[in-house]
N, C-alpha and C positions, 0 to 999 in steps of 0.2 A: 619135708612137708611142702607141697607145691603151692605157690601163691598164684591166684588167678584174679585178674582184673576184670571188671565188667566190660563186656564186649562192645556195648554201644555208648560208652562214656564219651563226652565231648572232648575234642582234642585240646582246646585251650591254647596255650603257648607251646604245647608239647611238640607239634609238628615243626615249629620254628627251630626249636632246639635240636630235633632230629636232623633237619636239613643242614643246620650249622655244623653239627657233628659229622654228617656225611661229607660235607665239603672239606673239613679239616682232615678227616681220615682218608678220603680219596686222594687228596694232595700227596699225603705221605705214601700211601700204597702205590699209586700209579707211577710216581717219580722213582720210588724204590725199584720197581720192576722194569723200568726203562734203564736205570743206571747199573743195576747189579750184573745182568748178563753182559752189558757193554764193558764194564770194568774187568770182569772175569776174562773176557776175550782179549782185551788190551794187555792184561798182565800175563796171560798164559799163551796167547797166540793159538789156542786150540778151539776149533769150532765145536768139538765134542763137549769141552768144559762149558762153553757158552750155552749149548743146548741143555746140559744138565742144570745149569743155573736157572734157565727159564722153566724147566720141567718141575723144579722143586716148588714152584708157585702153585702147581695143580695137584701134585701127588698127595699132600696132606689132607685135602678135602676128601679124596677118594678113600684114604686110610681111616680118617678120624671123624668124618661127617656124622655118621649115625651115633657114635659115642657122644659127640658134642651135643647132638639133638636131645639125647636122653638126659644129659647133665643139665642143659638149659631148662628143660621142662620141670626138673626137680628143684630149680633155683629161681632167683629173681633175674629175668633176662637183662634188665637195666644194670643190675649190679655186676653181672657177668661182663657186660660191655665195658663198664668202667675199669674193671680189673684187667681185662684183656688189652685195652688200649694202653693202660699204664705198663703192662708187661711188654707190649710191643715197643714202647718208648725205651724201656730198659734194654731190650735186645739191640735196638739201633744205636743206643749210646755206647754199646760195647765196641762199635766200630772205631770211633775216634780214640778210644782208650787203647785198643789193640794196635791201631795205626801208630800211636805215639810210643808204644813200648816194643812189642815183638814183631810188628809188621802185619801185613794182610795178604798172605798167600791165597791163591784162588780157592783152595779147598776150604779155608776158613770162611771166606765170603759165602760160598755155597752153603755151608753149615748155618751161617747167620740167616741166610735167606730161607732155609728150610724151617728153622725155629720160628722166624717171623711169620711165615705162611701158616704154620701149625697153630700159632696163637690166633691168627686171623680167622681160622675156621670157627673157633668158639665165638668170636666177635660177630661174624657174619650170620651165624645161626641165631644168636641171641638178638641181633638187630631185626631179623625177619620176624621173630616171635614177639618183639616189642611193638611193632607197628600197629597191629589190630588193637592192642591194649591201650595205646595212646590215642588213636584217632577214631576208634570204633569202626564197625563194619561199613558204615555209610561213608567213611572217609578214606577207605583203603585205596581205592582207585586214584584219588587225588594225591594221597601221600606217595604212592609208588611212582606216579607221574613226576612229581617234584624230585624225588630222590634219584630217579633214573636220569632226569634232565641234568641235575648237578653232577652226577657221575660222568655223563657224556661230555659235558663242557670241560670238566677238569681233566679228563683223560685226553681230550683233544689237544690240550696245551702242555701235557706232561713232558713230552720229549724236549721241546725247546726250553722249557723252564728248567728241566733237569740238566740239560747240557750247559745252560748258563750258570747254574749253581756249581756244577762240577768245575767249570772253567774258572769261576770267580773265587771259589772257596776251597777247592780240592775235596777229596772224598770224605775225610773225617768230619770236618765242619758241616758238609752237606748232610750227612747222616744225622748230625746233631740237630739241624734244622728240621728234618723230617720227624725226629723223635719229639720235637716241640709240637709239631702238628698233631701227633697222636695224643699228647698231653692236653692240648686244647680240646680235642674231641672228647677225651675222658671227662674234662671239667664240665663241658656242656651237657653230657649225659648225666653227670652227677646232679645237675640242677633240675633234671626231669622229675616231675611229680606225677606219678601215675594215679589213676582213680583209686579210691579206697578199696583195697583187696578183700576178697572173701576167700577164706582158706578151705582147702579140701579137707574132708573128714579124715582123721588119722586112721591109719591102717597098715597092714603089712606091706612090704616092698612089692611093687608090681612085678610079677614074673614076666620075663621076656620084654622088659621095658624098652630095650634098645631097638627091637624090631617092631614096636607098636606103630610107628609112623608108616612103615611099609605095609603092615596089615591094614591100617586104616585106608590107605590109598587103594589097596587091592579090593577092599570091600565097598568103597564109595564109587558108584558108577561114573560120576562126572570127573572126579579126580583121576580115576583110573584111565579114562579116555584122554584127558589133558596130559597126563604123565606119559602115556604111550606115544602120543603124537609128538611130544617134545623130543623124543629120541631121534626120529627121522628128520624133523626140522633142524635139530641141533647139528646132526651130521652134515646136512647140506649147507648149513650156515658156516660150519667150520671150513668147508671147502672154499667158500667165498672169502671169509675173513683171513684165513691163513695164507692164501695164495694171491692176494691183491697185487703184490709187486711182481710175482712170477707171471700172472695173467697179463698185466699191463705190458710187461716186457715181451713175452713170447707170443701172445695172441694179438696185441695191439701195436707191437713194434716200437714201444717207447723205451728210451734209454733210462737208466735208473736215476739220472740227474735231470731228466726232462721235467719242466715245470708242470706239464700236463698230468704227470703221474701224481704230483702233489695235489692237483685239483681233484683228481679221482678219489684220493684218500679223504680229502676234505668233504667231498660229496657223501662219502659213507658216514662221516661224523654228523653232517647236517641231516641226513636221513634218520639217524638214530634220535636226534633231537626232535624232529618232526613227529616221529613215531611215539616218543614219550609224551609229547603234548597231546597228541590225538587220542591216546589210550583212555584218558580220563573221560572222554565223551562217550565211551562205550560202557559206562557203568551200568546203565539200565538195559543194555542189549542182551538178548538171550545168549547164553554162553556157547551152546553147541553150534547154532547157525553162524555166530561170530567167528568161531574157530574155523568153520568150513570156508567162509569167504576169505579170511586172512591167509589160511594155508594155501587156498587156491590161487590167490593173488601172489603169494610168495613163490609158488612154483612157476607161474607164468613169467614173472619178472626175473627170476633166476635164469630161466631158459633164454629170455631176451638178452640178458647180460652176457650169457655164454656165447650168443650168436652175434654180439655187437660188431658191426662192420668197421667202426672207427671209435676213437676215444670219446668223442662228444656223445655218441649214442650210449656207450658204456657208462659214462658219467651219469646220464639221466636215468638209465636203467638201474644202476647201483643205488642212486639216491632214493628212487621209488622203492626198490627192493628192501633196503634197510629201514625205510619208514614203516613198511608193512611188517617186516620181521620184528623190529623192536616193539611195535604196537602189540603184536601177538605175545611177545615175551612178557610185557608189562601186564597185559590182560591175564595171561596164565598165572603169573605170580599173585595177582590180586584175587583171582578166583580161588586159588589154593588157600590164601589167608582167610578169605571170607567163609569158605566151607569148613575149614578145620576148627574144631573146638580149641579153646585157649590152652587147655592142659596138654595138647598134642602139637602145638604150633612149632616148637623146636624140632621135634622128630620128623614131622611131615615136611617142613621146609628144608630140612637137611637132606632128605631123600631127593627132593626136587632139585636142589642145588647140585647134589652129586651127579645127577643125570646130566644136567647142563654142563658141568665142569668136565664130565667124561666124554660126552658125545661131540662137543665142538673140537677138542684136540684130535679125536678119532677121525673126524671129517677132514681135518687139515692133513693128517698123515696119509689117509687114503687118497686124497686129491694129489698130494705130492708124488706118491707112488704111481698113480694112474697118469699123471702129467708126463712123467718120464717115459711111460709105455705108449701112450696114445695121443698125447698132446693136451694142452690146457682146456681148449673148448670142449673136446670130447670128454675129458675128466669131469668137468662141471656138469655136463649133460648126463653122464652116468650116475653121478651122485645126486642129481635132481630126482632120481628114482626114490630116494629116501623120503623126500618131501611128498612125492606122489603116494608112497605107502602111507604116510601120515594123513594125507587127504582122504584116502580110502577108509582108514579107520574112523576119521571124523564123519564121513558120510554114512558109515554103518552105525554110528552112535545115535540113539534116540534123541531127536531134536527137542523133546519135551523136558529133558533134564534141566534142573535149575539149581541155583546156589542155595535154595531153601530146603533141599531134600536131604541134606547131610544129617546123620544122627547126631544128637547132642548129648 
């Protein structure tokens, strides 16, 4: 039996608990995925093993995302979040136990990463489904802005903090600390008190429940448009994100230990923070014209970055591009959560996340391949065509579509 909270219930202290949980969970998640590929590479000396260790972070969402969405929609999303954070703590606590007994060969660490990432799929889908129930539709933009800001800030310091913990504590105790972060997140979610639920009428099991989110997106014009444009924007973004170091080195002539490369990466993080802050101000903006302007700016700034004559120009262009791109991402997530009925939040958001988690790595792989063939600037310019295709779709979408037109 599905539990549905009132969509316009006031947030109360719920947003504070969600933000606190997001902080603790992101600390564990981001440091884990900095250290795990690094340690696998150090212990194996194999670049392939390190690549596999990184890939297992993405694969579970593509495999289990829709299944997780169907499960979350038939359960209490907050309860799912508590159990998944607790499960992830247990998974990470196996590392110090194994380290103290049988050791940690690379294959075992890769398996730990896969299990942890699989558990995270259910947590992430449940988290997206919980936000509208906690803050109401009127608070979705504000909530996503805060959550994205927290994620950006924590991720930006994950690498140095992770290296410090690994150096000071070694691998086993470091994973125990990360497990503790997941437990803190679980505790904060357990304190969450959702508005009094109304229960759906009893009935037979919904046929094709796993595919309901995809069907809803296909039938809802605004979500169909936003989901389609996210593919092209995601591929072009993956080209930028995944090739920052390569572009800085080959196109801008910077050594990998050059301080200016660090500044360029810092600019990307600062841009994400600016974009997350800006997104909340677009709450009342019409969604289709907003998408058009943001995708158009994304395309122009991406091309400016690709053509940057020096590192300073590239830094400014990248900061501006990631501000616009992140703003579009937050707006897109918020529109999806506002339009989607609460009984479908898990499944619809799972489809949206699967597209994001699939298109960005695809863009990185394509850009890497094209860079070897035609050079980094030309590769970015070619993949900017994906953003152009998204802009064309946005321009062909009726500008009169609003978030109020979704079926309830």
